[in-house]
N, C-alpha and C positions, 0 to 999 in steps of 0.2 A: 352248540356242545354241551354235553351233560358233563360238569366238574363235580365229581363224585368225593375229591379229596384222596384219594385212596393211596395208602403210603406203603411203607416198606418194598415191598420187590414188585416187579413190575407183571410177573405171571400170578393169577390170583388161583384160589382154589376152584376146583369144580364144583358146580352147581349141578344137583342131581334133585329130580322129581319122579317119584315112582308113582304112576297113578294108578285108575281100576283097568287100564288096558293098553298102557303104553310107559316105557321110559323116555325120561328127556333129559340130556346131559348138555353143558355148556360151562366153557371156559374163556373169562376174558384175560387180557393184558392190557397194562397202563403204563404207558411212555408219554413224556412230556404232555402229561393231561388229557391225553388221546386215549379214548378206550375203543379196544377192538376186539373182535371175536377170534380167539385161535383155535377153537375146536369146538364143534356143536354136533349132535347125534340124537336120533330119536329111533325107538325099536318097538313095535306094537306086540300085543300078546294076541296067543291062541285065546279064544274064548274060552275053550276045554278048560285050559289051564286055571282059569280064576275060579274052578270051582273047589279045586282040592289045595289048602294052604300049605302042604309040603312039597307039593310040586311047584306050586306057584314061586315058592320063596327060591326053590332050586333055579327055577326057570329065571328068575329077576338075577340071582349072584352068577349065573352062566352069561347071560345077554349083557351085565355090566362088564363081565370080565373080556368078551367080545370087543364092546364098545371102546373099552380101553386100549386094547390091542389094535384094534384096527383104525382107530380116529387118531387125531394129533394132540390127545389130551396130556399134559405135562406133569408128573408128578403125582401123588395119590392123595393130598389132603382134599376132602370134600366138605362140601355144606350141602345138608340134605334137611329134606321137611318130611314130617310124619306124614301118613295117609289121613286122610280126613276123618275117618270112621274111629281115629285114635285119639282125636283131639275133642273135647266136650267144651263148647262155647256158650256163654249167656250171657246176656247183659243183666245189670243189676242197679238199681235206685236206691242208694242208702241216705238218709237222714245225715245232716251233715256229720262227717265223722272227724275225728282227729288224726293226721296220716298215721300215727303209730296203731291205730286200734283198726285201720282199715284190714291188715293184714289178718287178725284175729275174725274180723267179720265175714274175710274170704274162706279161712279154713272151714270156720261153719257151714258156709253155703256149699262148699265143694263135699263136704261129708252127707249134707242133707240130701242135695240137688242130685248128684252122681256118686253117690254110695262110695266114693273113695277117700285113702288115708290122706291127709293134708300134711302130715308128719312126713311121709314117705313117698307120694306122689307130687310131680311137679306142678305149680299153680305158679301163675302170672296175670297181670291184669293191665289194663290201659284206661287211664281216666279220659272220659268223652268231654264232660263239663255238665254244668249245674241246668236241670233241668226243673219246670213246675209240673208239680203233681197234684192237682186240685190248688189248695191254697198255700201247699208248701214247697218249699225249693229244696231238691235232691241231687246229689252227685252221683251222676250217671258213669258205672264203669262196665267196659266189657271185660270179662273173665275167662280166661284160658287155662285147661287143666288137661295133663297126661298122665296116664298111669305110668308108674315106674318101671314096671315089667314092659309094656310096651314099648319104652324107650329105649330098655335094655336090648330087647329084641331087635329092635332097628340097628342100633349099633353094632351087635353081633353080625347082621345081615350085611353092613357096610364092611366090616372087618373082613368078613367071609370073601367078599368080593375083592378083596385086597385093597380096600381105600381105607383112610385114616380120618376119620371123623373129628372135624375143628368146630363144626358147631349144626345144633340141630334146631329149626324151625318149627 
């Protein structure tokens, strides 16, 4: 049994994945350290819709509303992930850097590599560990960045579908 130590309420937020050709939703419940699926659904897109962004957005919103109405989903809280094309990912190898300096280095990298505004856009990273590059030992990081506008549009779409975003992955 998986013990995730999920606390507070038994019913968890809805998990939502909007892919290139489908929407997947799942909701879990935790009771006495036992995890159960209380609702799950998947809906596929028509291929024609994926060509027009406004039509695709309207279709996604309407499909989510239908899935909520027809499924056994409880509440409106949702955890969603941004589409792959909206997230920039790269790995970096930095010379040993003090923790307080890492953020400044990452901001410069985001501005240079992705032409993003590090003060406005979202930046996060995951340390991978030390790696050897030639004779040097470097700290490897995986850098994640997403544009502020992409995040705002995603939240607006979720709210239009009558969901309440509690987290975006």
